[in-house]
N, C-alpha and C positions, 0 to 999 in steps of 0.2 A: 229740192231740199235746201235748207239754210246752210250758211257757212258753219254754224255751230254743230249741226248734225254731221256734216262731212268731217269736221275736225274730231268729233267724238268717235266716229267710226275709224278714222285713221289712228287715233290713240289706242283703240281696242285692238286693231291689227298689230300695231307695234308692240303692244303688251304681251303678245304671244311669245316674244323672245324670252320673257321672264317666267311665265307660268300659264297653264291652260285655263280656260274659263272656269270659274267656280261653279259648283253644281247648283242647279235649280231643282229642288226635290219636293215632290208632293208629300205632305206629312199626313199620314193616315190617322194618327192619334188626334191631331187638332181638327182635321176635316170631319171626322165622325163626331167629335164633341160639339162642334158648332154647326153641323149640317151644311157645310160649305166645302169648296174646293180650295184648300189652303196649301200654298207652296212656300218654301223657305229658300231665299237666295242666300247661299252659304258663304258670305264674305269672311266668316270665321275660318275658312279653309284656304285662304291665300297663303303663300309661303311665310308671311309674317303674321298670319292669323287676324288680319283686319284689312279693310278696303283702303286704308291710308297709303298703301304701296302704290296704288293706281295714280293718285294725284301727284305724289312725289316723283314717280317715274316719268310721268308725262311732262311735268314742269322742267325737270332736269334734261329730258330729251330735247325739248324745244330750245332751251338756253344753249345747250352744247351745239345744236345745229346752227343757231344764229351767231354764237360767239365761240368758235372752236378753241380759243385760247383760255376760256374760262375753266379753270381746273379746281376751284375751291368753292364749296357750297356750305352754307351755315343753316342750322335749324335750332329752334328752341322748343323743347318738348320733354315731358316726363313719361311718355307712353308710346302709343301706336305710331304717331307721326315720326318720332325718332327712329323707330325700327324700320319704317318704310324708307326713310331717307338713307339710313345705313345700308340697307339692301341695295338701293339704287346706286349708291356710291361705289359699292363693290362691282356692280354690273358694268358701270361706265368707266371704271378704273379712274375715278377722280377722288380728290380729297374732300372729306366732310368733317366739319367741326360742329359737334352737337352739344349744345348747352343744356344742362339739366339742373333742376334745383338740388341743393345739397340734401334735401329731405327725400329724394327719390329712392324707393326701395331698391336694394342691391340686385334683386332678381331682374328688374327692368333694365338696370345698367348692364348687367351681364348679357341679357338677350340682345340689347342694342349692339354691344361689342361683338357678339357672336355673328350677327348679320353683316356687320361692316368690316370686321377683321382689321387688317393693317391699313385699310383705306380711311378709317375714321379716327378722330380724336374726341374723347368725351371730356367736357369741362364742367365740373360741378360748381355752381355759383348761385348764391341767393337762397334764402329760405322760402321765398314765395315766387310763383311763376313770373309775376310782373318784373321782379328784379332780374330773373334769368333772361327774360326777353330783352330787357334793356341792355344787358351785357352782350347778348348775341348781336343785336343791331349795331352797337358801338363797335364791336369787333369787325363786322362787315364793312362799315365805313372806313375803318382803319386800314384794312388789308385789301379792299376792293373785291371782296367775295360776293357771291350771290346769295341772298336770303331766300330760303324756301319756306313760304308761309304755310301753315297747316290747313287753312281753308279759304281765306279771303284773297284768292288769287285766280285770275281767269284760266290759267293753264291747269291749275289744280282742279278747279271745277270741271273743266273739260275732261280731265283724266278720270274723275269720279263718275262722269257720265257714261263711261264704258260699262258700268254695271247695267245701265238701261239697255245699252246696245246688246249685251249678252242675253238679257231677259227676253227681248223681243225676237232675237235670232233663233232661240231654241223652243220657246213656248208655242204649242200648236194652235193656240187661240189667244185672243186679246183678253187680258185680265180685266175684271171690273174695277179692281181697287189695288193700289200699291200703298203699303204702310211703310213709312220711312222714319228712322230715328234722326234726331237733330241735336247737334251740339253747336258748332260754329256755322253749320248750314251748307258746307261744301258738297256733301253727298246728295242732300235733298235738292240743292240748286242744280246740280248736274243732271240728276235723273229727271227732274221735272222739266228742265229746259229741253232735254232730248225728247221725252215722251209727249210733251205738249205739241210737238211738231210731227213726230213719227207715228203717234197713236193718240190723237187728241181726245178720244172718247174715254180714256182711262181717268178715273178719279183718284185723289190722293188723300191720305191722312198723315199727319206729322206728329211725332211723339217726342216729348222732352221730359227729362226728370222734373218732378214737381219742385225740387230745390234749385233748379237752374233753367227756368222758363224764359229764356231770352228771346226766342222767336215769338212767343205769345205776347210778350211785352212790346216787341217791335210792331207786330201786326196791330195791336190796339192803339199804339202811339202814332203809327204811320211812318216810323223810321226807327233804326236801331237805337236802343237805350241801354245804359249800363245798369245792371241789377245791383242793389246795395250790398247783397251778400249771396253766396252760392253754397249749397250743400255739395261737398266734393265726393260723396260716396260713389256716384256714377261718374267716375273720373274721366271716362272717354267722351262724355257729353256735358259735363258741368262747365258751361261757358257763360260768363257774366254778360257778354255782349255778342250778339250774332253779327257776322260779317256784313260790311256795307255792300260788297259785290254780291254776296250770296243772297242778301235780302232783296236787292234789286231784281234778281232772277225769280224770287218767290213772291214778289209784290202782286197783290190781287187775291191772295188766298184768304179765306174767311177765318176769323178767330175760332169758330166752332170746329174747324178742321185741324186745329192744333190741340192735341190732347196731352194731358199731364199724367205722368206715371209716378205714384208715390214710391219713394225709395224702398220702404219695407215691403211693399207689394212686389216690386221687381225681384226681391230675394225669393219670394215664393215661386215666381216664374223660373228663375235660374235653377232652383232645386228640382222643380218638376221636369224641366228639360233634361237635366242631368240624370235624374233617377228613372224617368220613364223612357226617354229617347237616347240617353247616353251622349247628349250634345252638351259640350262645355261652352258656356257663353259668359262673357264678362257682363257687368251690369248694363253698359251701353248697348251691348249686343242683344240683350233680351228685351229692349224697349218695344220693338214692333210687335212681338208676341204678347207682351204684357197687357196691352190694351184690348186684346180680343174679347175678354169677358164683357167689357163695356159695350162692345159693338155686336154682341151676339145676335140681336134681332135684326140689325141692319145688314149683316153679311150672310144671313141664311140663304143658301141656294146660289151664292155668288162665288166667283173665282177671285181669290185674294192672294197677293204676294207680300210676305213679310221679309224685309231685308234684315238678316241677322248680321250685324255689322262688325262684330269682333268676338274673339274667344281667348283673349289674353287675360286669363283669370289665374291669380296666384292662390293656390289651394290653402295657403296659410290663412286666407280670409274666410275659408269655409265655415269655421265655427261662428264667426260674426254673421255671415249670411244666414245660417240656420237659425241663430238666435233671433234675428230681425224677422225672419219668415214666421217663426212660431208666435212671436208677439203680434204680428199683423194678423195672422190667422186666428188669434184668440185662444190658442191652446197652451199658452204659457203666460203666467202673470207673476208679478213681484209685489210683495206686500211688506209694509213695516207693521209688525205685530207686537202687542204688549202682552207678555206672558207672566203669570204670577210666579214669584220666586219660591216655589215649594215643590217637594217631591211629587212626581206624577203629573205635573201640569203639562209637560211636553207630550206625555203619553196620551193624555186626554185630547190634546189637539190632533195628534196623529189619528186617533180613532174617528175624527170627523171626516177624514179623507175618504173619497169614494173608491170603488174597485179599479177605476181607470186613472186615478190621481197619483202623482208621484212627487216627492220633494226633490227638486233639482239644485236647491241652494239653501243653506241654513247657516246663519252667522249672527252671533250676538253683537249688537252695536253698542249696547250699554248695559252693564250688569252690576253697577255700583249701587243702584237703588235697593233699598231693603225689601220692598214688597213686590216690585215688578221689574222685569228686564225687557229691553227693546231688541227685537229680532228682525233681521232681514231674511225673508223666506221667499224662495222661488218655487212655484208649483207648475208642473207640466201635467196635461191630461190629453186623452186621445181625441176628445171632441169639445169644441168651445161651449157647447150646451151644458157641459158638466159644471161650469163655474157658478151659474146662478144658484144651483142646488147647494154647492159647497158654501157659498157666501150666506145663504139662508141658515144653514146649520151653524156657521160661525156666529151669526147674529143671535140665534136662539140661545146660544151658550154665553152670550154677553161679552164676547171677545172684542177688544178694541183693536182696530186695524185700519190701515190706509193703503189703498191700491196705488202704487207709484208707477205702474207699467207705462202709462201715457205721460207721466211727468218727466219730460226729456232731461231737464237740468238735474233733477234729483236722481233719476235712474242712471244717467251717465256718471254721476259722482259716486254712487254706491255700488253700481253693477259693473 
Protein backbone atom coordinates (compact mmCIF):
# COMPACT_ATOMS: atom_id res chain seq x y z
CA UNK A 1 0.00 0.00 0.00
CA UNK A 2 1.08 3.55 -0.69
CA UNK A 3 2.30 6.06 1.83
CA UNK A 4 -1.00 7.95 1.55
CA UNK A 5 -3.06 4.86 2.41
CA UNK A 6 -0.95 4.15 5.47
CA UNK A 7 -1.15 7.76 6.64
CA UNK A 8 -4.93 7.83 6.18
CA UNK A 9 -5.27 4.66 8.23
CA UNK A 10 -3.04 6.11 10.94
CA UNK A 11 -5.19 9.25 10.99
CA UNK A 12 -8.33 7.14 11.38
CA UNK A 13 -6.83 5.25 14.30
CA UNK A 14 -5.73 8.46 16.02
CA UNK A 15 -9.18 9.95 15.50
CA UNK A 16 -10.73 7.39 17.81
CA UNK A 17 -9.44 9.50 20.69
CA UNK A 18 -12.03 12.09 19.74
CA UNK A 19 -15.08 10.17 18.51
CA UNK A 20 -16.21 6.74 17.28
CA UNK A 21 -16.66 6.05 13.55
CA UNK A 22 -19.71 7.78 12.13
CA UNK A 23 -22.51 5.38 11.15
CA UNK A 24 -22.79 3.89 7.69
CA UNK A 25 -26.53 3.26 7.45
CA UNK A 26 -28.57 1.56 4.77
CA UNK A 27 -31.50 3.83 3.96
CA UNK A 28 -34.63 1.80 3.27
CA UNK A 29 -36.65 4.76 1.99
CA UNK A 30 -34.12 5.71 -0.68
CA UNK A 31 -33.24 2.10 -1.52
CA UNK A 32 -36.85 1.22 -2.26
CA UNK A 33 -37.47 4.40 -4.22
CA UNK A 34 -34.55 3.82 -6.58
CA UNK A 35 -34.40 0.03 -6.62
CA UNK A 36 -30.85 0.21 -5.33
CA UNK A 37 -28.84 -0.52 -2.19
CA UNK A 38 -28.30 3.00 -0.87
CA UNK A 39 -26.20 3.76 2.19
CA UNK A 40 -25.62 7.06 3.97
CA UNK A 41 -22.24 7.84 5.51
CA UNK A 42 -23.48 10.05 8.33
CA UNK A 43 -20.81 12.72 8.69
CA UNK A 44 -23.57 14.91 10.08
CA UNK A 45 -23.18 12.85 13.28
CA UNK A 46 -19.61 13.77 14.26
CA UNK A 47 -19.28 15.79 17.50
CA UNK A 48 -19.33 19.02 15.44
CA UNK A 49 -21.93 17.68 12.97
CA UNK A 50 -19.61 17.72 9.96
CA UNK A 51 -16.56 15.93 8.58
CA UNK A 52 -14.42 19.06 8.96
CA UNK A 53 -13.25 17.93 12.38
CA UNK A 54 -11.28 15.12 10.74
CA UNK A 55 -9.00 17.32 8.67
CA UNK A 56 -8.52 19.91 11.41
CA UNK A 57 -7.63 17.22 13.96
CA UNK A 58 -5.18 15.43 11.68
CA UNK A 59 -3.38 18.59 10.62
CA UNK A 60 -3.09 19.80 14.21
CA UNK A 61 -1.94 16.37 15.40
CA UNK A 62 0.89 16.27 12.87
CA UNK A 63 2.04 19.84 13.49
CA UNK A 64 2.20 19.24 17.24
CA UNK A 65 4.15 16.01 16.73
CA UNK A 66 6.69 17.75 14.49
CA UNK A 67 6.81 21.04 16.42
CA UNK A 68 5.98 20.44 20.10
CA UNK A 69 6.46 24.11 20.88
CA UNK A 70 3.75 25.19 18.44
CA UNK A 71 0.89 26.28 20.69
CA UNK A 72 -1.07 28.74 18.55
CA UNK A 73 -3.26 27.79 15.59
CA UNK A 74 -5.24 30.13 13.37
CA UNK A 75 -8.21 29.54 11.10
CA UNK A 76 -10.51 31.66 8.97
CA UNK A 77 -14.02 30.31 8.66
CA UNK A 78 -17.67 31.18 9.19
CA UNK A 79 -18.85 27.62 9.54
CA UNK A 80 -17.92 23.98 9.94
CA UNK A 81 -14.15 24.40 9.68
CA UNK A 82 -14.20 26.90 12.54
CA UNK A 83 -16.07 24.45 14.73
CA UNK A 84 -13.73 21.60 13.87
CA UNK A 85 -10.67 23.70 14.68
CA UNK A 86 -12.22 24.84 17.97
CA UNK A 87 -12.96 21.25 19.00
CA UNK A 88 -9.42 20.13 18.15
CA UNK A 89 -7.89 23.05 20.06
CA UNK A 90 -9.68 22.02 23.21
CA UNK A 91 -8.65 18.38 22.70
CA UNK A 92 -4.95 19.24 22.32
CA UNK A 93 -5.11 22.05 24.89
CA UNK A 94 -3.60 24.59 22.51
CA UNK A 95 -4.67 28.13 21.71
CA UNK A 96 -6.77 28.80 18.66
CA UNK A 97 -7.52 32.17 17.10
CA UNK A 98 -10.45 31.90 14.75
CA UNK A 99 -11.23 34.74 12.39
CA UNK A 100 -14.85 35.03 11.26
CA UNK A 101 -16.59 37.64 9.09
CA UNK A 102 -18.50 40.32 10.96
CA UNK A 103 -21.61 39.09 9.14
CA UNK A 104 -21.38 35.57 10.64
CA UNK A 105 -24.70 34.55 12.27
CA UNK A 106 -24.54 34.61 16.06
CA UNK A 107 -25.60 30.97 16.22
CA UNK A 108 -22.40 29.89 14.43
CA UNK A 109 -20.25 32.10 16.62
CA UNK A 110 -21.83 30.65 19.76
CA UNK A 111 -21.37 27.04 18.59
CA UNK A 112 -17.71 27.65 17.77
CA UNK A 113 -17.16 29.17 21.19
CA UNK A 114 -18.94 26.23 22.85
CA UNK A 115 -16.67 23.69 21.17
CA UNK A 116 -13.46 25.57 21.88
CA UNK A 117 -14.20 27.00 25.31
CA UNK A 118 -11.32 28.89 26.90
CA UNK A 119 -8.87 27.51 24.35
CA UNK A 120 -10.06 29.75 21.55
CA UNK A 121 -10.42 33.41 20.74
CA UNK A 122 -12.88 34.54 18.08
CA UNK A 123 -12.07 37.66 16.09
CA UNK A 124 -14.78 39.17 13.91
CA UNK A 125 -13.26 41.07 11.02
CA UNK A 126 -14.26 41.92 7.46
CA UNK A 127 -17.65 41.91 5.78
CA UNK A 128 -16.51 39.30 3.26
CA UNK A 129 -14.53 36.10 3.70
CA UNK A 130 -11.59 37.27 1.56
CA UNK A 131 -11.03 40.13 4.03
CA UNK A 132 -11.31 37.72 6.95
CA UNK A 133 -8.80 35.35 5.38
CA UNK A 134 -6.30 38.14 4.74
CA UNK A 135 -6.53 39.24 8.39
CA UNK A 136 -5.99 35.68 9.61
CA UNK A 137 -2.94 35.14 7.44
CA UNK A 138 -1.45 38.51 8.44
CA UNK A 139 -1.91 37.60 12.10
CA UNK A 140 -0.18 34.25 11.53
CA UNK A 141 2.85 35.93 10.03
CA UNK A 142 2.94 38.45 12.87
CA UNK A 143 2.88 36.02 15.81
CA UNK A 144 4.37 32.89 14.22
CA UNK A 145 1.19 30.83 14.49
CA UNK A 146 0.25 27.90 12.27
CA UNK A 147 -2.53 28.48 9.76
CA UNK A 148 -5.00 25.61 9.44
CA UNK A 149 -6.37 25.69 5.89
CA UNK A 150 -9.94 24.43 5.46
CA UNK A 151 -9.22 22.11 2.50
CA UNK A 152 -6.12 22.85 0.42
CA UNK A 153 -3.62 21.18 2.75
CA UNK A 154 -2.02 17.74 2.50
CA UNK A 155 -2.65 16.85 6.16
CA UNK A 156 -6.25 18.04 5.97
CA UNK A 157 -6.85 15.90 2.86
CA UNK A 158 -5.26 12.97 4.65
CA UNK A 159 -7.59 13.48 7.61
CA UNK A 160 -10.69 13.63 5.42
CA UNK A 161 -9.59 10.33 3.87
CA UNK A 162 -10.47 8.68 7.18
CA UNK A 163 -14.06 8.74 5.90
CA UNK A 164 -13.03 6.25 3.22
CA UNK A 165 -11.09 4.14 5.73
CA UNK A 166 -14.22 3.78 7.86
CA UNK A 167 -16.47 2.96 4.89
CA UNK A 168 -14.30 0.11 3.63
CA UNK A 169 -13.66 -1.26 7.12
CA UNK A 170 -17.33 -1.86 7.95
CA UNK A 171 -19.14 -2.47 4.66
CA UNK A 172 -19.48 -6.19 3.96
CA UNK A 173 -19.13 -5.65 0.20
CA UNK A 174 -17.43 -3.21 -2.13
CA UNK A 175 -19.86 -0.51 -3.24
CA UNK A 176 -20.36 0.21 -6.93
CA UNK A 177 -20.49 3.97 -6.52
CA UNK A 178 -19.63 6.66 -3.97
CA UNK A 179 -21.28 10.08 -4.32
CA UNK A 180 -19.28 12.93 -2.81
CA UNK A 181 -20.19 16.56 -2.17
CA UNK A 182 -17.58 19.10 -3.25
CA UNK A 183 -16.76 22.59 -2.02
CA UNK A 184 -13.03 23.20 -1.86
CA UNK A 185 -12.42 19.52 -2.60
CA UNK A 186 -10.73 18.27 0.58
CA UNK A 187 -13.22 15.50 1.32
CA UNK A 188 -13.41 14.33 -2.29
CA UNK A 189 -9.62 14.39 -2.71
CA UNK A 190 -9.08 12.35 0.45
CA UNK A 191 -11.75 9.72 -0.26
CA UNK A 192 -10.79 9.30 -3.92
CA UNK A 193 -7.05 9.10 -3.18
CA UNK A 194 -7.65 6.34 -0.64
CA UNK A 195 -10.23 4.33 -2.56
CA UNK A 196 -8.37 4.47 -5.88
CA UNK A 197 -5.68 2.40 -4.19
CA UNK A 198 -7.60 0.36 -1.63
CA UNK A 199 -10.62 -0.43 -3.85
CA UNK A 200 -9.92 0.73 -7.43
CA UNK A 201 -13.13 -0.82 -8.80
CA UNK A 202 -15.30 1.81 -7.08
CA UNK A 203 -16.72 4.57 -9.31
CA UNK A 204 -17.33 8.15 -8.16
CA UNK A 205 -19.73 11.00 -8.78
CA UNK A 206 -19.09 14.49 -7.47
CA UNK A 207 -21.79 17.02 -6.64
CA UNK A 208 -21.47 20.79 -6.45
CA UNK A 209 -24.09 23.48 -5.93
CA UNK A 210 -25.06 24.95 -9.30
CA UNK A 211 -24.12 28.40 -8.03
CA UNK A 212 -20.61 27.34 -7.02
CA UNK A 213 -19.38 24.86 -9.62
CA UNK A 214 -15.64 25.42 -9.13
CA UNK A 215 -14.63 21.77 -9.67
CA UNK A 216 -16.63 21.57 -12.90
CA UNK A 217 -14.89 24.70 -14.15
CA UNK A 218 -11.47 23.35 -13.16
CA UNK A 219 -12.06 20.01 -14.91
CA UNK A 220 -13.12 21.79 -18.10
CA UNK A 221 -10.17 24.21 -17.96
CA UNK A 222 -7.62 21.62 -16.85
CA UNK A 223 -6.66 23.71 -13.80
CA UNK A 224 -8.38 25.57 -10.95
CA UNK A 225 -10.11 28.75 -12.04
CA UNK A 226 -11.83 31.45 -9.99
CA UNK A 227 -15.56 31.78 -10.58
CA UNK A 228 -16.74 35.36 -11.19
CA UNK A 229 -19.51 34.95 -8.62
CA UNK A 230 -20.93 32.39 -6.19
CA UNK A 231 -24.40 31.75 -4.81
CA UNK A 232 -23.78 31.46 -1.07
CA UNK A 233 -26.97 29.58 -0.15
CA UNK A 234 -25.07 26.27 0.08
CA UNK A 235 -22.62 27.91 2.44
CA UNK A 236 -20.73 24.71 3.28
CA UNK A 237 -19.77 24.15 -0.38
CA UNK A 238 -20.02 27.57 -2.04
CA UNK A 239 -16.37 27.95 -3.03
CA UNK A 240 -15.22 30.19 -5.87
CA UNK A 241 -12.03 28.23 -6.55
CA UNK A 242 -11.31 24.58 -5.86
CA UNK A 243 -8.01 23.93 -4.07
CA UNK A 244 -4.83 23.38 -6.10
CA UNK A 245 -3.76 20.36 -4.01
CA UNK A 246 -7.24 18.91 -3.97
CA UNK A 247 -7.57 19.29 -7.73
CA UNK A 248 -4.24 17.56 -8.31
CA UNK A 249 -5.60 14.52 -6.47
CA UNK A 250 -8.83 14.62 -8.48
CA UNK A 251 -7.13 15.18 -11.81
CA UNK A 252 -8.36 12.81 -14.48
CA UNK A 253 -12.03 12.75 -13.54
CA UNK A 254 -14.50 13.36 -16.36
CA UNK A 255 -16.62 16.49 -16.58
CA UNK A 256 -19.70 14.27 -16.84
CA UNK A 257 -18.91 12.85 -13.40
CA UNK A 258 -19.26 16.30 -11.80
CA UNK A 259 -22.96 16.96 -11.25
CA UNK A 260 -24.60 20.25 -10.40
CA UNK A 261 -27.41 20.57 -7.86
CA UNK A 262 -29.75 23.58 -8.18
CA UNK A 263 -30.05 25.42 -4.89
CA UNK A 264 -33.87 25.34 -4.86
CA UNK A 265 -33.92 21.59 -5.55
CA UNK A 266 -31.54 21.02 -2.63
CA UNK A 267 -34.24 22.57 -0.44
CA UNK A 268 -36.72 19.88 -1.51
CA UNK A 269 -34.17 17.21 -0.57
CA UNK A 270 -33.52 18.77 2.83
CA UNK A 271 -37.25 18.85 3.61
CA UNK A 272 -37.77 15.28 2.44
CA UNK A 273 -34.92 13.96 4.59
CA UNK A 274 -36.24 15.92 7.57
CA UNK A 275 -39.91 15.02 7.18
CA UNK A 276 -39.54 11.40 6.04
CA UNK A 277 -36.33 10.26 7.74
CA UNK A 278 -35.94 12.72 10.61
CA UNK A 279 -32.43 13.54 9.37
CA UNK A 280 -31.32 17.17 9.68
CA UNK A 281 -28.97 18.14 6.86
CA UNK A 282 -27.49 21.50 5.99
CA UNK A 283 -27.60 22.43 2.28
CA UNK A 284 -24.08 21.08 1.61
CA UNK A 285 -24.90 17.93 3.56
CA UNK A 286 -27.81 17.15 1.22
CA UNK A 287 -25.83 17.39 -2.04
CA UNK A 288 -25.06 13.68 -2.46
CA UNK A 289 -28.68 12.67 -1.89
CA UNK A 290 -30.03 15.46 -4.06
CA UNK A 291 -28.67 14.04 -7.33
CA UNK A 292 -30.19 10.57 -6.91
CA UNK A 293 -33.26 11.36 -9.06
CA UNK A 294 -30.98 12.29 -11.98
CA UNK A 295 -29.15 8.98 -11.59
CA UNK A 296 -32.18 6.75 -11.08
CA UNK A 297 -31.66 4.62 -14.19
CA UNK A 298 -27.90 4.30 -13.72
CA UNK A 299 -27.99 3.20 -10.06
CA UNK A 300 -30.81 0.66 -10.27
CA UNK A 301 -29.61 -2.61 -8.75
CA UNK A 302 -26.32 -1.10 -7.59
CA UNK A 303 -24.76 -0.42 -4.19
CA UNK A 304 -24.38 3.33 -3.66
CA UNK A 305 -22.90 5.34 -0.80
CA UNK A 306 -23.94 8.97 -0.32
CA UNK A 307 -21.77 11.00 2.04
CA UNK A 308 -24.03 13.32 4.05
CA UNK A 309 -21.31 15.77 4.93
CA UNK A 310 -22.94 18.03 7.51
CA UNK A 311 -25.98 18.78 9.63
CA UNK A 312 -25.30 22.28 10.95
CA UNK A 313 -28.63 23.73 9.93
CA UNK A 314 -30.03 26.84 11.60
CA UNK A 315 -33.77 26.26 11.86
CA UNK A 316 -34.35 29.99 11.50
CA UNK A 317 -33.65 29.29 7.82
CA UNK A 318 -36.45 26.71 7.59
CA UNK A 319 -39.07 29.15 6.21
CA UNK A 320 -36.66 30.12 3.42
CA UNK A 321 -35.91 26.47 2.66
CA UNK A 322 -39.62 25.64 2.52
CA UNK A 323 -40.33 28.64 0.30
CA UNK A 324 -37.59 27.70 -2.17
CA UNK A 325 -38.66 24.06 -2.18
CA UNK A 326 -42.28 24.97 -2.94
CA UNK A 327 -41.28 27.24 -5.78
CA UNK A 328 -38.96 24.60 -7.25
CA UNK A 329 -41.66 21.92 -6.99
CA UNK A 330 -44.13 24.19 -8.76
CA UNK A 331 -46.69 24.22 -5.96
CA UNK A 332 -46.24 27.91 -5.14
CA UNK A 333 -46.25 30.85 -7.49
CA UNK A 334 -46.23 34.61 -7.21
CA UNK A 335 -48.09 36.96 -9.52
CA UNK A 336 -48.46 40.68 -10.04
CA UNK A 337 -52.16 41.06 -10.74
CA UNK A 338 -54.22 44.05 -11.88
CA UNK A 339 -57.62 44.13 -10.19
CA UNK A 340 -60.48 46.52 -10.98
CA UNK A 341 -61.07 49.05 -8.21
CA UNK A 342 -64.70 48.18 -7.58
CA UNK A 343 -66.66 46.25 -4.96
CA UNK A 344 -66.70 42.51 -5.54
CA UNK A 345 -63.60 42.34 -7.78
CA UNK A 346 -61.55 40.49 -5.19
CA UNK A 347 -64.42 38.11 -4.51
CA UNK A 348 -64.64 37.30 -8.21
CA UNK A 349 -60.93 36.48 -8.29
CA UNK A 350 -61.16 34.23 -5.24
CA UNK A 351 -63.98 32.33 -6.92
CA UNK A 352 -61.50 31.34 -9.66
CA UNK A 353 -59.34 29.37 -7.20
CA UNK A 354 -59.66 25.61 -7.23
CA UNK A 355 -60.41 23.40 -4.20
CA UNK A 356 -56.67 22.78 -3.59
CA UNK A 357 -55.56 26.40 -4.13
CA UNK A 358 -54.85 28.81 -1.31
CA UNK A 359 -53.80 32.46 -1.07
CA UNK A 360 -50.48 32.61 0.81
CA UNK A 361 -49.69 36.29 0.21
CA UNK A 362 -51.82 39.29 -0.70
CA UNK A 363 -50.51 42.83 -0.81
CA UNK A 364 -51.59 45.95 -2.66
CA UNK A 365 -48.54 47.43 -4.39
CA UNK A 366 -50.33 50.44 -5.85
CA UNK A 367 -53.89 51.56 -5.28
CA UNK A 368 -53.76 55.21 -6.27
CA UNK A 369 -55.09 54.53 -9.78
CA UNK A 370 -58.77 55.27 -10.18
CA UNK A 371 -59.78 52.19 -12.17
CA UNK A 372 -57.27 49.44 -11.30
CA UNK A 373 -55.00 48.41 -8.43
CA UNK A 374 -51.77 46.38 -8.63
CA UNK A 375 -51.59 43.39 -6.29
CA UNK A 376 -48.79 41.03 -5.29
CA UNK A 377 -50.38 37.64 -4.72
CA UNK A 378 -48.84 34.31 -3.73
CA UNK A 379 -50.78 31.12 -4.36
CA UNK A 380 -50.06 27.67 -2.96
CA UNK A 381 -51.61 24.47 -4.25
CA UNK A 382 -51.22 20.78 -3.49
CA UNK A 383 -50.16 19.72 -6.97
CA UNK A 384 -48.23 21.66 -9.60
CA UNK A 385 -50.70 20.43 -12.22
CA UNK A 386 -53.37 22.69 -10.70
CA UNK A 387 -51.75 25.88 -11.96
CA UNK A 388 -52.42 25.51 -15.72
CA UNK A 389 -56.15 25.20 -15.02
CA UNK A 390 -56.08 28.25 -12.72
CA UNK A 391 -54.22 30.34 -15.29
CA UNK A 392 -56.72 29.27 -17.97
CA UNK A 393 -59.59 30.50 -15.78
CA UNK A 394 -57.77 33.78 -15.14
CA UNK A 395 -57.22 34.22 -18.89
CA UNK A 396 -60.86 33.47 -19.67
CA UNK A 397 -61.93 36.23 -17.28
CA UNK A 398 -59.61 38.73 -18.96
CA UNK A 399 -57.36 39.27 -15.93
CA UNK A 400 -54.03 40.99 -16.50
CA UNK A 401 -51.25 39.28 -14.56
CA UNK A 402 -47.54 38.50 -14.62
CA UNK A 403 -45.90 35.39 -13.14
CA UNK A 404 -42.79 36.60 -11.28
CA UNK A 405 -41.90 33.29 -9.61
CA UNK A 406 -38.82 32.78 -11.79
CA UNK A 407 -37.93 36.46 -12.06
CA UNK A 408 -35.16 36.38 -9.45
CA UNK A 409 -34.55 40.13 -9.29
CA UNK A 410 -38.20 41.11 -9.04
CA UNK A 411 -39.15 38.24 -6.73
CA UNK A 412 -36.29 39.03 -4.35
CA UNK A 413 -37.29 42.68 -4.27
CA UNK A 414 -41.02 42.13 -3.72
CA UNK A 415 -41.11 38.86 -1.79
